[in-house]
N, C-alpha and C positions, 0 to 999 in steps of 0.2 A: 188566575194562571193555571192552565192544565198542561200536563207533560205526557207525551206519547213516546212509545218505544220505536226506536229505527226499525225494528223487525216486525212491528205491528200485532203481535200476538199477546200483548199483555194490557191489562186495563190501563185507562188513562188515571193519572194520578194528580194530587196537588203538589205543591212545593215541599210540604213536610214529608209526604211518603217519598218523593224523589231523592230527598236528601238521606233519609233513613235507609232507604232501599239500595241507593248506589247503583247497582246493576239492575235492569228490568228482569222479571222472572223468565222472560223468553230468551235471554241472552244478549238482548239489544241494549242500547244506551238511551237514557232520556234526552229529550230535546223538548223545548216548548212547543206547544201547538200552534202558537203564533208569536211573532218577535215583538216586544214592546219598542216603541219608537220614541224617542227624545226630540223635542223641537230643537231647531239650531240655536235659538236664543237661550234654552236652558243649558245646552252644551257649552256655549260661550260664557255662561255665568259660572261654570266650573273654575274659571281663571282665579287663582288666588284663594280659593276656598280650601280649608283644611282637607286633607286626604280622608280623613274618617267621614266627614260629612258628604263627599262625592261618592264614597263607597257606600254609605246608607241609601243614597238616591239610586245608584245603579243596581245594586243587590236588591233594593225594596222593589224594583220594577219587576223582579222575578217572585218575590215572595208576597206581594200584595194581597191583602185578604186573609193571610194566614199567619204572619208575623206582624205584630203592631209596630208601627213606624217609630214610636218612642222607644220600644224595647230594641229594635234593631239598631237605632242611632246609639243607644248606650252600649250595645255589643261591639258596634265598630269603633267607638270612643276607647273601650277598654282594650279591644285587639291591637290597635295601632299604637297604643301607649307603650306597648312592650318593644317597640322599635328605638334604635338608639339614634336615628336621625330624625329631626323635627319634621321634615318634609316627607317622612316614610320611604317615598321613592324618588330621590333627588335625581335631577339631570347634571351630567358633566359634559361640556363641550370639548370634543376632539379636534374639530376642524370647522371651517365655516358652515358646514351642512351636515355634519355627523355628530351626533349626541349619543352618550350612554345613559340608560335608565339603571340606575344602581338598585337593584331588587336583593341586595344582600344584607341589609341592616337589620333583620330580624333575629330572633333567638338562635336559630340553628345557621344563620349566615347563607341562607339560600332563597330564591324567590319562591320556594313552596310555603314559606312562612306567611307570605301575604295573604294566602287563601287559608292557610291551615289554622291561623290565630282566630279567624272569624268562625271558621267551620267548628272549632272546638266549643265556642260560645254558643253557636246554633245548637249543636248537640246538647250542651247542658240546658239550654232553655226548653228545648222541645222534650227531652227525656225527663228532665225534672218535673215538668208539669204533667206528664203521663204516668209517671212513677215506674219508668222502665229503665232497664239496664241493657246495654248492647255490647257486643264484641266486634271490633273493627279489625278486619283483616286487609292488610295492604301489601303489595309487591313494591318494592323500591330498587331503582337502578342507582341509588345513593343518596338523594336529597328528600325524597318524600318520607321516608321512614324517620329520618331525623327530625324533620319539621312535624311529623305526627307525634313523635315522642315528646318533643319540647311542648307542643300544644295541649296534649291530653294528659299528661303526667300528673298522677294524684287525682284525677277527676273521678268522683264515685259513681257515676252513671256509665262508664265507659271502660271497657278493657281494650287493649291494642296488642295485636301480634302483627310484627313487622317482618317480611321476609326479604332477604337481601342475598345476593349472589356472592358466595364465599369467595374471597380473593379477588374480586373484581370492581371494588370500590376502594377509595382511598382510606388510609387510617382515621383521618379526621371525620370523613363521612361515617365510618363504621361506629366511632366513639360516640357521636351523638345520638346513636340508637342503643348502645350497649352499656352506657354508664349511668343509666337512669337506675334509681334505687327504689322506686316506688313499685308496689306489687301488681299494680294494673297494667304494666308494661312487660311484653316478652318480645326479645329480638330473636330472630331465627336465621342463622347461616345456612343457606340452601347449596348444596353441591351441584351447581348448575349455572346457567345464565339467568339474566333478568326475564327473558322471554319465558324460560321454564317457571320462574316464580309467577309470572302474569297468568300462565295458563293454569297453574295450580290454584291461584284465586278464582279465576273463572269457574274452574271445576267446583270448587267449594260453594260459590254462589248458585251454581245450578243444582246443588244437592239440597232438594227441598227438606229434607229431613233435618240435616245439619242447619240450615239456614233458619229454620223455625225453632230448633233446640237451643240455639246460642244467640237468637235475635241478632243475625249477622248484618253487618254494614261494612261499607267500603269508603275510604277517603282518597284513593287514587283519583286520577283526573277523569275517571269513569263517572265521578260523581259531579252531577252539574253544578252544585253550589260552588265547587272548586273553580269551574270554568267562569262562573258569574263574577266570582271575587277577582279573578285574574284580568277580566275585562276592564276593571276600573283603572288600572295604570295606563292602559291605552287612551283612555280619556284625559287623565291628568297630565300625561306627558305631551300629548298632541295638542291640547289647549294651551299649554305653556309655550308651544312654539307656532301659535297662530291659528289653530283649527277653532271653529269649523270654516274660517273664511278661507283658508288654504289647507288642501290635503297634506297628510303626512305619510310617509313610508316606514316600514319598520323590518329590521333584520333580526330574525329569532333563531337562536340554537334550539334545534329540536329533535326529540326522540320519540316521545309518546304522542306528540301533536297537540297536547292539551294547551299550552302556552300560545301556540300559533292559532288554534281554533278559537282562543279566547279574543284574539284579534278579529276573527270573522265576526264574533258575536257583537263586538263593539261597533264593527261595520254595519251590521243588520240594525243596530239600535240608532243608527243616525250618524255615526262619527265617520267623516270622510276621509278613508285611508286610500291612499293611492296604490300602494303595493305592499304584500308581506312577502318577505324573502324567507324562505325556510331553509336554513342552514344545517347540514348533516354532517358528520364526520364519515369514516369509512363505511359505516353502516348506513348505506344511502338508499334505503327503500323509498323513502319520501322524495328525495331529489330525483330518483328514477321515475317515480310515478308522475310527478308534474313534467318531467322532460319528454317521457316516451309514451306515457299512458299505461304502462306495465307495472302493477303492484305486486312484487314478488319478493317473497322472504328468502334471504340468503344466509349464510353461515354468519354468526355474530362474531365480530372482530373486536378484541380488547384494544381501547385506545386511551390516551391520555384525558379524554373527556368521557369518563364512564357513565355518566348519567343519561348519555345519548346512544349507548351501546345497545341498540334496540332494533330488531327487524320484523316487529310487528306493532304498529303504531296504533293503539286501541281507539284513540279519538279520530282516526281517519275515517271510521265508519260514520261519524257524525256528518262529516263534510260530504261523504259520498251520498248520504241520505239526502242532504240539502241539494247537491248537484243533481240528483235525478228527480228533483221535484217533490220530494217526500213520499216517494214510492217505496212503502215498506216492504212489499213482496219481493221487488227488485233488490233491496238493501239485503234482506235476510239470504236471498239466492246467492249474491255475491259473496257475502261474508261466510256463509256455510261452505261455500266452494273454496274459498280462501283457507279456511280452518282445515280442510281435506288436502287440497292440492298445494298449498302454499303460494299460490299466485293467481291473480286475475287481471283481465284487460279491461281497463275503464271503458265504458260507452263513450264515443265521440262527443255526444252531447254533454255528458257529465265532465270529461277533460276540458272542454271549451268553457264550461261554466266555473270549473276551478281556476282555470287560468286568467280569468278575468281580474282576479285578486292576488293569486299565489304564483310565486317562482320559486324553483328548488335549485340548491348547489350543494355539491359535496366537497368536502375539504379534507386534504391529506394530513398525516401526523406532521409532515414537514412543514407545510403551510401554516398548520395551527402554531408550531413552535416559532416559526418566523413572524407569525402576527403578534405574539406575545412580546418578542423582542423588538420589533418594529414600533409597536404602540408605546412602549416604555421609552424607547430612544426619542420618538418624535413628539410625544405628549407628556412624558413623565408619569403616565398613568399604567399601574400594574394591574394585569387582567387574568382571569382564570382561563383555562383551556376552552371551556364552552363558549364563553365571551369571545375568545380569540377565534373559534370557528366562524361566530357570526360576522366578526370584523373582517376576516380573510374573505368569506363570500361576498361581503359588501364591496370589498375592494376590487373585485373582479366584475361586478354587477353593472350592466349597461343601461338598464331601463328603470331604474328607481328614482322617481321625482323627489327632489329634496323638499323640506329637510328630512333626514332620515334618522331614526331612533334604532340603536342597537341595544337589544335587552342583555344586561349584564347579570347573568344569573346566579352567581355565587362569588362569595368573597375568595380572591386568591390563596388564602391561607388554608382553605379546604383541600388545596392541591400543591402543596408546597414543594415536592419533589419535582412535579412535572414544570412547575413555574420556574424553579431555581436552574433546571436543566436548560431550559429554553433560553433564560436571560442573565443568569448568574446571580439573581437576586432572590433570597428566600424570604418569603412574606410571613409577617407575624400575625398570630391570632390577635384579634381585637381584645380589649378589656372585658372580663366576664368569662372568656374561654382559654385563658392562658393556662389553666391548670388541667385542660382536658386530657392531655398525656398521662397525668398523674392519677387520674380517677380509675378505680378498679372496674373491669368489664365484667358484665353478666350476660351470657346468651346460650343458645342451644345450637347444636349442628344437626341437620336432618338431610337426608336425600331428596333428591328431586323427584319426589312420588307424592302423588296427590292424596292418596288413601292414608299415608303415614301423617302427613301434614294436617289432614282433616281430623284424624284422631287426637293429634297434638292440640289442636284448636278447641275441640270439644272438651278435653281433660282441663287445659287452662281455664276455660269459661267455666267450668263446674267446680273448680277448686276453691 
């Protein structure tokens, strides 16, 4: 399996180099040169299988020839043994045709754990064999950083620097990043937005000197291994509801578009997905793109669903590349223009291609709170604000063939104030995290300046 950059100016690489590199040297994102296809009978055979076994097969389709199948099976078994639910991603029925995929049973109580736990083991395996040490730099809108810290803490071959926007994530989200005591972890509160953090990460990756000096890598959803790992739960949930004999739709709360693009990956691998509803909060760049064909960055609005407070969705570049038929020159032109002007118009052929699978919907703060209350009253289920965004969008959707799976991306206890304000019930942290508020914090504060943070990364890596 070879991987190409969406911008076409980087050498083709294998799976290992795509994982360790994260972002391609030309600023593009890696995608497979060809999509692996699973036969319908093999997909049907996933029914009733342990989650780790399905994960090894799906991820293995992208790592074949570079990671031994037995090694990958062992890594998956270890990764998903850290989850508190035996199903890893259980389904909860809300109505005759609507189901919740509970993605929050991992160590940091968010869907990012599903990919990050296996990614940490891939890094251990690859770097250990090569005798290398890397520095991981990630930007987080709340959950990626916590999941990365939980997955990589104490690992001798990896250092982690997690950038988060100061004051724009919940206290529980912050504490999952700032209470680690291991010396290979550094949390940095950036005085800016998540988009500022993400721009700084991209600037760091494009600094060849820094990249080589600290052996820089990334575990944001720019890393294709994250996407491959997230595609797994599309298979497991859809098969549980009758796929591949009947198509299933998904409602996905979305900010950086990685989770929704993972659904596209599963679809390309042969899973019959009828529709993917991309649900955003007031930061509606994706909803507007699918509705109007205009992909335009606006001001970032702080909301009760902070992991989605994003106005530049990195993984949208991957979908654009696919929608223009793999034309790297056109993709590079479009996203260089977007970086400069903050807006592009999607070519009609690309918009038509995207709309074959995707729909978008933006949800207000009032409707998010209403969905939390309504879901509790009607089903007894307490959901976090991000999940509520998906459920609110789903309630208004007109063309989603059922059954529909709404991705529940975080435990409600990660956002206790927002949930309590919406429905009057304060969710409790699950066992294992109940002392989080008492743990001492350790982090640094830095301005939203690329050069300052690049110097910090270099100093931390060389310490």
